[in-house]
C-alpha positions as CSV (number, residue, x, y, z in Angstrom):
1,M,19.7,4.5,-49.7
2,G,23.2,4.7,-48.4
3,R,25.0,1.6,-47.3
4,E,25.1,1.0,-43.6
5,K,28.6,1.5,-42.1
6,D,30.4,-1.8,-41.4
7,T,31.2,-1.9,-37.7
8,S,32.6,-5.4,-37.6
9,Q,36.1,-4.2,-38.0
10,P,37.9,-1.7,-35.8
11,T,38.3,1.8,-37.1
12,L,41.7,3.4,-37.8
13,Q,41.2,5.5,-34.7
14,Q,40.5,2.4,-32.6
15,C,43.6,0.6,-34.2
16,S,45.8,3.5,-33.2
17,R,44.9,3.0,-29.6
18,L,45.6,-0.7,-29.5
19,I,48.7,-1.6,-27.5
20,T,51.2,-4.3,-28.6
21,P,53.1,-5.1,-25.4
22,N,56.4,-7.0,-25.6
23,I,56.5,-10.4,-23.8
24,D,58.1,-9.0,-20.6
25,D,55.5,-6.3,-20.2
26,F,52.7,-8.9,-20.9
27,I,54.1,-11.2,-18.3
28,M,54.3,-8.4,-15.7
29,Q,50.7,-7.5,-16.5
30,V,49.6,-11.1,-16.0
31,L,51.5,-11.4,-12.7
32,G,50.1,-8.1,-11.4
33,M,46.5,-9.0,-12.4
34,S,46.9,-12.5,-10.8
35,Q,48.3,-11.1,-7.6
36,A,45.4,-8.6,-7.3
37,R,42.8,-11.2,-7.9
38,Y,44.1,-14.4,-6.4
39,G,47.2,-13.5,-4.2
40,D,50.4,-15.4,-4.5
41,G,50.8,-18.8,-6.2
42,W,48.2,-18.7,-8.9
43,I,47.7,-17.2,-12.4
44,V,44.4,-16.0,-13.9
45,G,42.8,-18.1,-16.6
46,R,42.4,-16.9,-20.2
47,N,38.8,-15.7,-19.8
48,A,39.7,-13.7,-16.7
49,F,42.6,-12.1,-18.5
50,N,40.5,-11.2,-21.5
51,D,37.8,-9.7,-19.2
52,Y,40.1,-7.7,-17.0
53,R,43.0,-6.7,-19.3
54,P,43.8,-3.0,-19.6
55,A,42.0,-1.0,-22.2
56,G,43.6,-1.4,-25.6
57,W,45.5,-4.5,-24.7
58,P,45.2,-7.5,-27.0
59,K,43.2,-10.6,-26.0
60,M,45.0,-13.8,-24.9
61,E,44.3,-15.4,-28.3
62,T,46.3,-12.7,-30.1
63,V,49.3,-13.1,-27.9
64,M,49.2,-16.9,-28.1
65,V,49.3,-16.8,-31.9
66,R,52.1,-14.3,-31.8
67,C,54.1,-16.7,-29.6
68,G,53.4,-19.7,-31.9
69,L,51.0,-21.4,-29.5
70,T,47.4,-22.5,-30.0
71,P,44.9,-19.8,-28.9
72,T,43.2,-22.2,-26.4
73,Y,43.2,-22.8,-22.7
74,Q,46.0,-25.4,-23.2
75,G,48.0,-22.9,-25.1
76,W,47.6,-20.4,-22.3
77,R,48.7,-23.0,-19.7
78,K,51.7,-23.8,-21.8
79,F,52.6,-20.2,-22.1
80,I,52.3,-19.7,-18.3
81,E,54.4,-22.8,-17.6
82,I,57.2,-21.7,-19.9
83,H,57.4,-18.0,-18.8
84,I,56.1,-18.0,-15.2
85,G,55.9,-21.5,-13.8
86,L,52.9,-21.2,-11.6
87,P,49.5,-23.0,-11.9
88,V,46.6,-21.4,-13.7
89,M,43.3,-21.1,-11.8
90,N,40.3,-21.0,-14.0
91,R,36.9,-19.7,-13.0
92,K,35.4,-23.1,-12.2
93,E,38.3,-23.9,-9.8
94,L,38.0,-20.4,-8.2
95,Q,34.2,-20.9,-7.7
96,R,34.8,-24.4,-6.3
97,R,37.3,-23.1,-3.8
98,R,35.1,-20.2,-2.8
99,Q,32.2,-22.5,-2.1
100,K,34.3,-24.8,0.0
101,N,36.0,-23.5,3.1
102,H,39.6,-24.5,2.2
103,Q,41.3,-22.7,5.1
104,S,43.4,-25.3,6.9
105,W,46.8,-25.8,8.4
106,C,49.7,-26.0,6.0
107,K,51.0,-29.6,6.3
108,I,54.6,-28.4,6.3
109,C,54.9,-25.2,8.4
110,G,51.5,-25.3,10.1
111,K,50.4,-21.9,8.9
112,L,46.6,-21.4,8.7
113,E,46.7,-21.1,5.0
114,N,46.1,-23.6,2.1
115,W,47.0,-22.4,-1.4
116,R,47.3,-25.8,-3.1
117,S,47.8,-29.5,-2.2
118,G,47.7,-28.7,1.5
119,F,50.6,-26.1,1.3
120,C,50.7,-22.5,2.2
121,G,51.8,-20.0,-0.5
122,A,55.4,-19.9,0.7
123,C,55.8,-23.7,1.1
124,Y,54.1,-24.3,-2.3
125,R,56.3,-21.8,-4.1
126,Y,59.4,-23.5,-2.5
127,W,58.2,-26.8,-3.7
128,L,57.7,-25.5,-7.3
129,D,61.2,-24.1,-7.3
130,N,63.0,-27.0,-5.6
131,R,60.7,-30.0,-5.8
132,R,61.2,-30.7,-2.1
133,K,59.6,-29.7,1.1
134,R,60.5,-26.2,2.5
135,P,63.1,-26.9,5.2
136,R,62.3,-26.2,8.8
137,H,64.9,-23.5,9.4
138,L,63.1,-21.2,6.9
139,W,59.8,-21.1,8.8
140,D,60.3,-22.3,12.4
141,D,61.5,-19.5,14.8
142,E,62.5,-22.1,17.4
143,V,65.1,-23.8,15.2
144,R,68.7,-23.6,16.3
145,C,72.0,-23.7,14.4
146,K,72.8,-27.2,13.3
147,N,76.3,-26.9,14.8
148,C,76.5,-24.6,17.8
149,S,72.7,-24.6,18.6
150,I,72.4,-20.8,18.9
151,P,68.7,-19.8,18.3
152,L,68.6,-18.7,14.6
153,A,65.7,-16.3,15.4
154,S,68.0,-14.3,17.8
155,L,70.3,-13.5,14.9
156,G,67.9,-11.1,13.3
157,K,67.2,-10.7,9.6
158,Y,69.0,-9.5,6.5
159,D,67.9,-6.2,4.9
160,G,65.6,-8.1,2.5
161,G,63.7,-9.7,5.4
162,S,65.0,-13.2,5.2
163,K,66.4,-14.8,8.4
164,R,70.1,-14.3,9.1
165,Q,71.2,-17.9,8.6
166,K,72.5,-20.2,5.8
167,C,71.1,-23.7,5.2
168,G,70.2,-24.0,8.9
169,Y,73.5,-22.8,10.2
170,C,74.5,-19.5,11.8
171,E,76.8,-17.5,9.6
172,P,80.0,-18.2,11.6
173,C,79.4,-21.9,11.6
174,Y,78.4,-21.9,7.9
175,N,81.5,-19.9,6.9
176,Y,83.8,-22.1,9.0
177,Q,82.4,-25.3,7.5
178,S,82.8,-23.9,3.9
179,R,86.3,-22.7,4.5
180,Y,87.8,-25.7,6.4
181,D,85.4,-28.5,5.4
182,K,84.7,-29.4,9.1
183,P,82.4,-28.2,11.8
184,R,83.3,-25.0,13.7
185,P,84.8,-26.2,17.1
186,R,83.1,-25.4,20.3
187,R,85.9,-23.2,21.6
188,L,84.8,-20.6,19.0
189,W,81.1,-20.7,19.8
190,L,81.1,-18.2,22.7
191,D,78.3,-20.1,24.4
192,G,77.8,-20.5,28.2
193,P,78.1,-23.6,30.3
194,L,74.4,-24.5,29.4
195,G,74.6,-23.5,25.8
196,F,72.6,-20.5,24.6
197,C,69.6,-18.6,26.0
198,E,66.6,-18.0,23.6
199,C,67.8,-14.5,23.2
200,G,71.2,-15.7,21.8
201,Y,73.3,-14.8,24.8
202,P,75.3,-17.5,26.7
203,A,73.2,-19.5,29.1
204,V,74.4,-19.6,32.7
205,A,71.5,-21.0,34.7
206,L,68.3,-23.1,34.4
207,V,64.9,-21.6,35.1
208,E,62.2,-24.3,35.0
209,D,64.7,-26.4,33.0
210,I,65.1,-23.7,30.4
211,P,68.7,-22.4,29.9
212,V,68.8,-18.6,30.4
213,C,71.4,-15.9,30.3
214,V,72.3,-13.5,33.1
215,R,69.7,-11.0,32.1
216,H,66.9,-13.5,32.1
217,K,68.0,-15.4,35.2
218,E,66.2,-13.0,37.5
């Protein structure tokens, strides 16, 4: 009788289809997979990556060994900490969060979203990058310039979508402070006798104790 064919090892044809991604491609794949499954702020665990990796891609253990790390969950977490810097969510944690209604108000900006530790995704990512609370001028549309008090929301946004302000100041006040190392004087503000209207124009009257411009006085 002929010997049975050993199928424990991949064939040459299978080996030719295996993909050996570089670290940058591997990281982008992990980020894309994590975004699709968990949204912003979390990274998939090693088992989830092994199960949902593209056809032909190596398992997590193979990449960990290639990077000089132990092919364990701790090795995976260390790899993610070094190259990405976001927390890993394993299946037990995902299941626990799905069983518990964790939708609540972010304790910083008040958004109805709770990614981790009571923070929404944006506030949590800011904390990861800066190790301090996300400042109010980045999320509150009612915040005014720290110097001239013009409503920052009335200044619009940059092409990238971020608010047109710098560190809580309007651009003219920020640039003046940077150039002369002192606050921009009021004579340059172009405000009205009552400051600024919510739309950013000079306020000339009070309507129910709210400063308004000529257009909103009617």
